[in-house]
C-alpha positions, 0 to 999 in steps of 0.5 A: 226216602226208599220211594225217591230213590225208587223214583229217581232210578226209575227216571235214570234208567228210562233216560238211559234206555231212551238214550239206547233207542235212539242209538238204534234208529240212528243204526238202522238209519246208517245201515239202510244209507250206507249198508254198514253195520260196523256203526254197532261196534262203537255202540255196545254200551247202548246195545246193552242197554237195549237189549238186556234192560227189557230182558230184565224188565221180565223178571219183575214177574218173578215171584208175582202170582195171579191176582184179582186186585193188584199187581197180577202176573203178566205170565202164568206163574206154574208156566213161566220158566218156558217163556223165560228160558227162551227169551234168555236163550235168544239174547244169548244167540243176539249178544254171540252173533253181534260180538264174535269175530268169525262165523260157527259151523253150519249147524250151529249157524242155524241154530242161532238163526233160529233162536233169534227168529224166535226171539222176534216172534216171542217179544211180539206177543210179549209186546201184546200180553204187556199192554197196547202203546206205548208200553208194548212197542217201547219195549220191543221194538228197539231190540228186535230191529237190533235182532233184524240187524244181527240177522244180516250181519250172519247173513252177508258174513256166511256169504263171504265165508261159507264161498269160498270154502271147498262145495263138496260137503254131503250129508246133514253138514252139506244141506246146513250148508245150502241152507245157510247159503239161500237168499234171504227171501228163501233163507227166512221160510226156511228158518221158520219151519226149523223153529219147530224142530228147535221149540220141540227139543227145548219143550222136551228138555223143560218137561224135565223141569216141570213144565207142559207141553203146552206151557208156552202157550198158557203162560200168556193165556192162564192169567188175569188181566193181561193181552192174552188172558183166558182166566178173567172170568175169575175175576168178576165178583171179586170185593177187593179190600183196601181202599187206604190211599192218599185222596179216600184218607184226604176225604175223611179230613174235617168236613168244613175243609173237605167238604164231602159231597156224598158216599159211593161204592169201592170194592163192595164197601161205602166211602166218603167221597168229596170232589178231589177223591172223584176228580183223582178217580176219573183221571186215572180211569181216563189214563188207564182208557188212553195210555194204558202202558204209563198208567200201569207202573203209575199204578204199581207205584201208587198202590205201594203208597195205598201198603205203607199207609195200610200199615200206619193207618191209625195215624193216617185216619186222624183228621188233622193228618187227613186235613193235611192230605187234603192240602198236600193233593190239592195242586194234583187235584187243579192238574187233574182237572185241567187234563180232565177238562183237556182230553175229555168232551165231558169231564163233568159226567166222568167225575159225577159217575165215579165210585157209583153203584153200576146201576146208577152209573148207567142210568146217568149215562143215559139221561146224558146221552 
């Protein structure tokens, strides 16, 4: 029941986010055609979804740690605070700029615009860290488009308001005013340069909370199996426990029904393999290679099923229960076969290679070629 509710909630959130994405693209097209940003005002709800949901999705990383065998951390646990703080400040800067009624002081204008630009750059790194298409772009593109629209709005507002004021301001105030009034093609490079002191100040504050000067970099690199991970070698030769999943259970049923074909190796341990198990693992391998962004959430959900089976493995180890699981999984097996034959040039080779010893798998590939 809990997993059904989770799946239903995931579907609802995905639909809402998809509608928000459509709304964002409509706002962008409307602005390009009419040069008017007022279209955003009637879509506050979708604006909230398009910005808040990607930011909140990063919160699932809180509590995770670097793990070679299960859902590993997106950001290094020791340096995660730096990234989450910077993203939070960028989101606050966005909503301040989007919902405000008038101009702020020139210095505050520079600060919020720098935070918006930092947010765009940081989100691009996050998109690469969490995976390739469609995961990364689907998450980061809509909020980044909204941030660009807000930067355009800020620039137009500055030109309208500051040009009407006195031009005699001197010192730091006068310099800030000149920066705010620069043409767009000059203003963006200047703001990019000013992002450096903003980051230095933020790093200084985060040092008080146990972060390191290079935490913004190490949050991405001190991880396993992510886009910028530099610690993948630590997972070499790690034998992962577990293996208590549906198709593995089904393969332990009565041999006349489940028809075991051969033994296999999983996590360094021998397992019994039948056609259904090999097909399911081949399908997952294909999904991971072709659609890694879709594979990640499906794998996470399936791992929860495996944890449930592991807790009650005494029941699932019964041959009659295994037979029932095998029959329930049969339609999925047929679906996996159809996908494999439609998307893979040599589906049977892929199926045959599952759970083989590495040397045997290499020899089979050489023989097939």
